[in-house]
C-alpha positions in Angstrom: 0.0 0.0 0.0 1.3 3.5 -0.9 2.6 5.4 2.1 0.8 8.6 2.9 2.7 11.9 2.6 2.8 14.3 5.6 0.4 16.7 3.9 -2.1 13.9 3.2 -1.9 12.7 6.8 -2.5 16.2 8.1 -5.6 16.6 5.9 -6.8 13.2 7.0 -6.4 14.2 10.7 -8.3 17.4 10.1 -11.1 15.4 8.4 -11.3 13.0 11.3 -11.3 16.0 13.7 -14.1 17.8 11.9 -16.2 14.7 11.7 -15.5 13.9 15.4 -16.4 17.5 16.6 -19.5 17.6 14.3 -20.8 14.3 15.7 -20.0 15.4 19.3 -21.6 18.8 18.9 -24.8 17.3 17.4 -24.9 14.8 20.2 -24.3 17.2 23.1 -26.6 20.0 21.6 -29.4 17.5 21.0 -29.0 16.0 24.5 -28.7 19.4 26.2 -31.8 20.7 24.4 -33.8 17.6 25.4 -32.6 17.6 29.0 -32.9 21.4 29.2 -36.4 21.4 27.8 -37.5 18.5 30.1 -35.8 20.2 33.1 -37.4 23.6 32.2 -40.9 22.2 31.8 -40.5 20.2 35.0 -39.2 23.2 36.8 -42.0 25.5 35.5 -44.6 22.9 36.5 -43.2 22.7 40.0 -42.8 26.4 40.3 -46.4 26.9 39.1 -47.7 24.5 41.8 -45.5 26.1 44.4 -46.7 29.6 43.4 -50.3 28.6 43.4 -49.9 27.0 46.8 -48.2 30.1 48.1 -50.9 32.4 46.8 -53.6 30.2 48.4 -51.8 30.0 51.7 -51.5 33.8 51.8 -55.1 34.4 50.8 -56.4 31.8 53.3 -54.3 33.1 56.2 -55.5 36.7 55.6 -59.1 35.4 55.2 -59.0 33.7 58.6 -57.3 36.6 60.3 -59.4 37.9 63.3 -58.7 41.4 62.1 -61.1 41.0 59.2 -64.0 39.9 61.4 -64.2 43.3 63.1 -66.0 46.4 62.0 -64.0 47.3 59.0 -66.2 50.3 58.3 -64.8 52.0 61.4 -61.9 54.3 60.4 -59.7 53.1 63.2 -60.3 49.4 62.3 -59.8 50.2 58.6 -56.5 51.9 59.5 -55.3 48.9 61.6 -56.3 46.5 58.8 -54.5 48.6 56.2 -51.4 48.9 58.3 -51.4 45.1 59.0 -51.8 44.1 55.4 -49.2 46.7 54.2 -46.6 45.2 56.6 -47.6 41.7 55.5 -47.2 42.6 51.9 -43.7 44.0 52.5 -42.6 40.6 53.8 -43.9 38.7 50.8 -41.6 39.3 47.9 -43.5 37.1 45.5 -46.9 38.6 46.1 -47.6 41.7 44.0 -51.1 42.6 45.1 -53.3 41.9 48.1 -57.0 42.9 47.9 -59.9 42.5 50.3 -63.4 42.9 49.0 -66.5 43.0 51.2 -69.8 41.3 50.4 -71.1 44.5 49.0 -68.2 44.4 46.4 -66.5 47.4 48.0 -62.7 47.2 48.3 -62.0 47.2 52.0 -58.2 47.0 51.3 -56.0 47.1 48.2 -52.2 47.3 47.9 -52.9 50.4 45.8 -54.5 52.5 48.5 -56.2 54.7 45.9 -58.5 51.8 45.1 -59.6 51.3 48.8 -63.3 52.1 49.0 -63.9 51.7 45.3 -66.3 49.2 43.8 -64.8 45.9 42.7 -65.9 45.3 39.1 -63.9 42.2 38.3 -64.8 38.6 38.3 -66.6 37.5 41.4 -65.4 34.2 42.9 -67.7 31.3 43.1 -67.1 29.2 46.2 -68.5 25.7 46.5 -67.7 22.5 48.3 -65.1 21.4 45.7 -63.1 24.6 46.1 -63.3 24.4 49.9 -63.5 28.2 50.3 -60.4 29.0 48.2 -59.0 28.4 44.7 -56.6 29.8 42.1 -57.4 31.2 38.6 -56.0 33.3 35.8 -57.8 36.7 35.6 -57.4 40.2 34.2 -57.4 43.2 36.5 -56.4 46.8 36.6 -52.7 45.8 36.6 -53.1 43.5 33.7 -53.0 39.7 33.3 -52.5 38.1 36.7 -52.7 34.9 38.7 -55.1 35.1 41.6 -55.9 33.1 44.7 -59.4 33.6 46.1 -60.2 32.9 49.7 -63.7 33.4 51.3 -64.1 35.5 54.5 -66.6 34.3 57.2 -67.6 35.9 60.5 -67.7 34.1 63.8 -71.2 32.9 62.9 -70.1 31.5 59.6 -71.8 34.2 57.6 -70.1 35.2 54.3 -68.4 38.6 54.7 -66.5 38.9 51.4 -63.3 37.5 49.9 -59.5 38.0 49.8 -57.4 38.0 46.7 -53.6 37.3 46.7 -52.3 38.2 43.2 -49.1 37.7 41.2 -48.7 39.7 38.0 -48.2 37.6 34.9 -45.3 39.8 33.7 -43.5 38.9 36.9 -44.2 35.3 36.4 -42.9 35.4 32.9 -39.8 37.2 34.1 -39.1 34.3 36.5 -39.7 31.8 33.7 -37.2 33.6 31.5 -34.7 33.5 34.3 -35.2 29.8 34.6 -34.7 29.4 30.9 -31.6 31.5 30.9 -30.2 29.4 33.8 -30.7 26.2 31.8 -29.2 27.9 28.7 -26.1 28.7 30.7 -25.9 25.1 31.9 -26.3 23.8 28.3 -23.5 26.1 27.0 -21.2 25.1 29.9 -22.0 21.4 29.1 -21.1 22.0 25.4 -17.9 23.7 26.4 -16.9 20.9 28.7 -17.8 18.3 26.0 -15.6 20.1 23.5 -12.7 19.9 25.9 -13.3 16.3 26.6 -13.8 15.6 22.8 -10.5 17.3 22.0 -8.7 15.1 24.6 -10.4 12.0 23.4 -9.8 12.8 19.7 -6.1 13.3 20.5 -5.9 9.7 21.8 -8.0 8.3 18.9 -5.8 10.2 16.4 -2.7 8.7 17.9 -4.1 5.2 17.9 -5.2 5.4 14.2 -1.8 6.8 13.1 -3.5 9.6 11.2 -5.6 7.3 9.0 -9.3 7.5 8.3 -11.2 4.8 10.2 -12.4 3.1 7.0 -8.9 3.1 5.6 -7.5 1.8 8.9 -10.1 -1.0 8.9 -9.2 -1.9 5.3 -5.5 -2.0 6.2 -6.3 -4.2 9.2 -8.2 -6.7 7.1 -5.5 -6.7 4.5 -2.9 -7.3 7.2 -5.0 -10.2 8.5 -5.3 -11.7 5.0 -1.6 -11.5 4.5 -0.7 -13.0 7.8 -3.2 -15.8 7.4 -1.8 -16.6 4.0 1.8 -17.1 5.2 3.2 -20.6 5.7 5.2 -19.4 8.6 3.4 -19.2 12.0 3.1 -15.7 13.5 2.4 -15.2 17.2 2.4 -11.8 18.9 2.5 -11.1 22.7 2.3 -7.9 24.7 4.6 -6.8 27.4 2.9 -9.0 29.9 3.5 -12.1 27.8 -0.2 -12.4 26.8 -1.0 -13.6 23.3 -2.6 -10.9 21.3 -2.5 -12.4 17.8 -1.9 -15.9 16.3 -2.4 -16.9 12.6 -3.8 -20.2 11.4 -0.3 -21.6 10.6 0.9 -21.0 14.2 -2.3 -22.6 15.6 -1.6 -25.8 13.6 2.1 -25.8 14.8 0.9 -25.5 18.4 -1.5 -28.3 17.8 1.3 -30.5 16.5 3.0 -30.1 19.9 -0.1 -31.0 21.8 -3.6 -31.6 20.4 -5.9 -28.6 21.0 -3.3 -26.4 22.6 -3.5 -23.9 19.8 -7.2 -23.4 20.1 -8.5 -20.2 21.9 -4.9 -19.2 22.6 -5.5 -15.5 22.3 -5.7 -13.9 25.7 -3.7 -16.6 27.4 -0.1 -16.3 28.8 2.3 -17.7 26.2 4.2 -19.4 29.0 1.1 -21.5 29.9 0.9 -22.9 26.4 4.4 -23.8 25.2 8.0 -23.4 26.3 8.4 -19.7 25.3 11.7 -18.8 27.1 13.1 -17.2 23.9 10.2 -14.9 23.4 10.2 -13.9 27.1 14.0 -13.2 26.9 13.3 -10.9 24.0 10.7 -9.0 26.0 13.2 -8.4 28.8 16.4 -7.8 26.7 14.9 -6.2 23.6 17.3 -8.2 21.4 16.4 -10.3 18.4 17.0 -14.1 18.6 16.9 -16.6 15.8 16.6 -20.3 15.2 15.5 -21.3 18.7 13.2 -24.2 19.6 9.6 -23.6 20.6 8.7 -26.5 22.9 9.9 -29.1 20.5 12.8 -29.6 18.1 10.3 -29.8 15.2 9.5 -26.0 15.4 12.0 -23.2 15.0 11.3 -19.7 16.2 12.7 -16.3 15.4 11.9 -13.7 18.1 11.7 -10.0 17.4 10.9 -7.2 19.9 8.1 -4.7 19.2 9.1 -1.2 20.3 7.1 2.0 20.6 9.0 5.2 21.4 12.0 3.1 22.3 10.0 1.2 24.9 9.4 -2.6 24.5 5.6 -3.2 24.2 5.7 -6.7 23.0 7.4 -9.4 20.9 6.6 -11.3 17.7 7.6 -14.9 17.1 8.0 -16.2 13.6 7.6 -20.0 13.6 9.1 -22.3 11.1 8.5 -26.0 10.5 11.9 -27.6 10.8 11.2 -30.0 7.9 10.4 -27.2 5.5 13.2 -25.1 6.9 15.6 -28.0 6.3 14.3 -28.5 2.7 14.9 -24.8 2.0 18.4 -25.1 3.4 19.0 -28.1 1.1 17.8 -26.2 -1.9 20.1 -23.3 -0.9 23.0 -25.6 -0.4 22.4 -27.2 -3.8 22.4 -23.7 -5.3 25.6 -22.8 -3.6 27.3 -25.8 -4.9 26.0 -25.1 -8.4 27.6 -21.7 -8.1 30.8 -23.2 -6.9 30.7 -25.6 -9.8 30.1 -22.8 -12.3 33.0 -20.9 -10.8 35.3 -23.9 -11.0 34.2 -24.7 -14.5 34.7 -21.1 -15.6 38.4 -21.3 -14.5 38.8 -24.7 -16.2 37.2 -23.5 -19.4 39.5 -20.4 -19.4 42.5 -22.7 -19.4 40.9 -24.8 -22.2 40.2 -21.7 -24.2 43.9 -20.7 -23.9 44.8 -24.2 -25.3 42.4 -23.8 -28.2 43.8 -20.3 -28.9 47.3 -21.6 -29.0 46.4 -24.4 -31.4 44.7 -21.9 -33.7 47.6 -19.5 -33.6 49.9 -22.4 -34.6 47.4 -23.2 -37.4 46.8 -26.7 -36.0 43.1 -26.5 -36.9 42.4 -30.2 -36.9 43.9 -30.7 -33.5 41.9 -27.7 -32.2 38.7 -29.2 -33.6 39.5 -32.6 -32.1 40.4 -31.0 -28.7 37.1 -29.1 -28.6 35.0 -32.1 -29.5 36.8 -34.2 -26.8 36.5 -31.8 -23.9 32.8 -31.1 -24.8 32.0 -34.8 -24.9 33.8 -35.5 -21.6 32.1 -32.6 -19.8 28.7 -33.4 -21.2 29.0 -37.1 -20.3 30.1 -36.4 -16.7 27.4 -34.0 -16.0 24.7 -36.0 -17.7 25.8 -39.2 -15.8 25.6 -37.4 -12.5 22.3 -35.8 -13.2 20.8 -39.1 -14.3 22.2 -41.2 -11.4 21.7 -38.8 -8.5 18.2 -37.7 -7.6 19.2 -35.2 -4.9 20.0 -31.8 -6.5 22.3 -30.8 -3.7 24.5 -33.9 -3.9 24.5 -33.7 -7.7 25.6 -30.1 -7.6 28.4 -30.9 -5.1 29.8 -33.7 -7.4 29.7 -31.5 -10.5 31.6 -28.8 -8.6 34.1 -31.3 -7.3 34.7 -32.8 -10.8 35.6 -29.3 -12.0 37.8 -28.8 -8.9 39.6 -32.1 -9.7 40.3 -30.8 -13.2 42.0 -27.7 -11.8 44.1 -29.8 -9.5 45.0 -32.2 -12.4 43.2 -35.1 -10.6 41.4 -37.7 -12.5 37.9 -38.0 -11.0 36.4 -41.4 -11.7 32.8 -42.4 -10.9 32.5 -46.1 -10.0 30.5 -48.5 -12.1 26.9 -48.8 -10.8 27.1 -45.2 -9.4 23.5 -44.4 -8.4 21.7 -42.6 -5.5 17.9 -42.3 -5.0 17.1 -40.0 -2.1 13.7 -41.6 -1.2 15.5 -44.9 -0.5 16.9 -43.8 2.9 15.6 -40.2 3.2 18.9 -38.9 4.5 19.1 -35.1 5.2 20.7 -33.5 2.2 22.7 -30.9 4.2 24.4 -33.7 6.2 25.0 -35.9 3.2 26.6 -33.0 1.3 28.8 -32.2 4.3 30.0 -35.8 4.7 30.8 -36.3 1.0 32.3 -32.8 0.6 34.7 -33.4 3.6 35.8 -36.8 2.3 36.5 -35.4 -1.2 38.4 -32.4 0.1 40.6 -34.6 2.3 41.3 -36.8 -0.8 42.3 -33.7 -2.9 44.5 -32.5 -0.1 46.2 -35.9 0.3 47.0 -36.1 -3.4 48.4 -32.6 -3.5 50.9 -33.6 -0.8 52.4 -36.2 -3.1 55.7 -34.7 -4.3 56.0 -37.2 -7.1 54.6 -35.1 -10.0 54.8 -37.9 -12.5 52.6 -40.2 -10.3 49.0 -40.6 -11.5 46.5 -38.6 -9.3 43.2 -40.5 -9.4 40.1 -40.2 -7.2 37.4 -42.9 -7.4 34.0 -42.0 -6.0 31.0 -44.2 -5.6 27.6 -43.8 -4.0 25.1 -46.7 -4.1 21.6 -46.9 -2.7 18.8 -49.4 -2.3 15.6 -49.5 -0.3 17.4 -50.4 3.0 21.0 -49.1 2.7 23.3 -46.5 1.3 27.1 -46.9 0.6 29.6 -44.1 -0.1 33.2 -44.8 -1.1 36.1 -42.4 -1.6 39.4 -43.8 -2.8 42.5 -41.7 -3.6 46.1 -42.3 -4.7 47.5 -39.9 -2.1 50.4 -40.4 0.3 48.3 -42.6 2.6 48.0 -42.5 6.4 50.6 -44.0 8.8 49.3 -46.8 11.0 50.0 -44.9 14.3 47.9 -42.0 13.0 45.1 -44.1 11.6 43.6 -44.8 15.1 43.3 -41.1 15.9 42.1 -39.4 12.7 38.5 -39.3 13.9 39.5 -37.5 17.2 38.6 -33.9 17.6 41.6 -31.6 17.0 43.9 -34.4 15.9 45.9 -33.6 12.8 49.3 -34.3 11.3 49.1 -31.0 9.3 49.5 -28.5 12.0 47.5 -26.6 14.7 43.9 -25.5 14.0 43.1 -28.6 12.0 41.6 -32.0 12.8 37.9 -31.1 13.0 36.6 -32.3 9.6 36.8 -36.0 10.0 35.6 -35.7 13.6 32.5 -33.9 12.4 32.0 -36.4 9.6 32.0 -39.3 12.0 29.6 -37.5 14.4 27.2 -36.9 11.5 27.4 -40.4 10.2 26.8 -41.9 13.7 23.9 -39.5 14.4 22.2 -41.0 11.3 22.9 -44.5 12.5 25.7 -45.1 10.0 29.3 -46.4 10.2 32.5 -45.0 8.7 35.7 -47.0 8.1 39.1 -46.3 6.7 41.8 -48.3 5.0 45.1 -46.8 4.0 48.6 -47.7 2.9 51.5 -45.2 3.0 52.6 -44.3 -0.5 49.6 -46.1 -2.2 46.5 -44.2 -1.0 43.5 -44.2 1.3 39.9 -45.6 1.1 37.0 -44.3 3.1 33.6 -46.1 3.3 30.4 -44.8 4.8 27.5 -47.2 5.2 23.9 -46.4 6.3 21.4 -49.1 7.0 17.7 -48.4 7.6 16.7 -48.4 11.3 14.7 -46.2 13.7 17.1 -43.3 13.2 17.1 -43.1 9.4 13.5 -44.0 8.7 11.5 -40.9 7.4 
């Protein structure tokens, strides 16, 4: 996938930010309006009930006051009543008007003293059993639209004497309502502001976690990553800094199941140490160093362990699992390729020498000899390579032998393949890399032994044979070198023993160890001045069966 430029990432981040803010604003404004409206309506409802109850209480208290049962026509009594109600009115901030009307509809008292003694021309209250002598209603009076509480006045004998009105002007009620609405508006704005601050902080974290990508792009990348990881033949297992498995692909699940049936199922979320021997992964977590070609609970599974870092801090580790059998096959293929390259290099040197011979023959105008020489070397080379490719089914072994034949030509050694020379890899299923190492060491030792011969007229000849059948493989290497003394013959397979100086003596020791690890046997026969013969024999048993 094409990597985003810095400008594209900045634009993407702005797009996410705008979308995030827009969504959050719509959410908080909608929620605030809903809650504000619900709260305002509820508050207005309760305030209306509270106001009505307060008006009724004031009207009822005044109506039951003993001062109203006296002779209000008397100037002194009227003055006392006026003084009492004026003082009461001053203590009631939410009551705008108090009015007392006699049964003859004459105002006995009014907060506006100019109306005292005038005729009340407004709506007359209608008291009945349901209203229990008092009730509240919306009316219109001299001061405009108002909310009134009516309360009936009775004398000591229960005779109707008039009524009391406690009044709140509607404009004042509306003013209180607007104050309530303004208060809820302030709360809504404060909530929006707080939400924007929280959204900005939250967006910063989301922006960091998405690495600047749009969510749909990030999702597509995640799915593509999953498809890629699941398509790999290698197993992938990722753990966090606590050693808990966070991801495992299908190939890794199958490898875990090969260790123990069912162990790979539902592995995500478990500690890796409770599933398999994961010491290599845990070491990588603590050290932060890469490790390669370790074992994961069994010798059949190899693991490469790589740390995962974020801002130079180790946040996890990834294990790449390899099936040892497939890994070995790859090594065999690579080994074969290496020997082919070596063969080409050796052949190139040999062909250069031959070209010089051909050039000399042409310069001497010996054209028939040049033609014969070319035909001869072409036939020999073609026959040798063709014979090896037809007789040896293992590409790595075949490539090794072709390279060694070219090397023998450089050293003026006659390389002879024994009659019946044939090797079929499926007969014994021997590991190619070990077989190549064994044969290569024996051939190199033979070349070296023949080069030590100071008799330059002596024939240098190496005979090689490899023979296989369904239950056995035999390898023979015979040279015409200087031979091995009897006192040295008993020690040539010991580690570090050599007659050729310090730092030598490991090749045959390793060859013997490899042969015996495969259940085989190596023997040697030698005569000083005549040559040496090595034989390696493998027979099918529990170690060599595939």
